[in-house]
C-alpha positions as CSV (number, residue, x, y, z in Angstrom):
1,M,22.0,147.1,83.4
2,Q,25.3,148.9,83.8
3,I,27.6,147.9,86.7
4,N,30.1,150.4,88.0
5,Q,33.1,148.1,88.5
6,S,35.3,150.6,90.5
7,L,32.5,151.5,92.9
8,L,31.6,147.8,93.2
9,R,35.2,146.9,94.0
10,A,35.5,149.7,96.6
11,A,32.2,148.6,98.3
12,Q,33.2,145.0,98.4
13,S,36.5,146.0,100.0
14,K,34.6,148.0,102.6
15,A,32.3,145.0,103.3
16,A,35.3,142.8,103.8
17,I,36.9,145.2,106.2
18,A,33.6,145.6,108.1
19,R,33.3,141.9,108.4
20,F,36.8,141.6,109.7
21,L,36.2,144.3,112.3
22,G,32.8,143.0,113.2
23,D,31.2,146.4,112.4
24,G,27.6,145.8,111.4
25,A,26.9,149.5,110.6
26,M,29.8,149.7,108.3
27,W,28.8,146.4,106.6
28,M,25.3,147.8,106.0
29,Q,26.8,151.0,104.4
30,A,28.9,148.7,102.1
31,H,25.8,146.7,101.3
32,E,23.9,149.8,100.2
33,Q,27.0,150.9,98.1
34,I,27.1,147.5,96.4
35,K,23.4,147.8,95.5
36,S,24.0,151.2,94.1
37,A,27.1,150.1,92.1
38,I,25.2,147.2,90.5
39,G,22.2,149.4,89.8
40,M,19.7,147.6,92.0
41,P,16.3,149.4,92.0
42,W,15.6,151.1,95.3
43,H,12.2,149.6,95.6
44,K,13.4,146.0,95.8
45,R,13.2,144.5,99.2
46,D,16.5,143.3,100.8
47,S,17.1,139.6,100.5
48,V,20.5,139.5,102.1
49,P,21.6,136.1,103.3
50,V,23.3,136.0,106.7
51,C,26.9,135.0,106.3
52,Y,28.9,133.5,109.2
């Protein structure tokens, strides 16, 4: 499995900003981008833990 480090870093930054802003839609976009950057298969079910 090949991880695209630059895309991963950008998506993680987006997720951090979204969490700070409280923007759930932006966070979900970042989550999808993180999955794409790490090469997660599209058919896997989401198992995202809820972070508070």
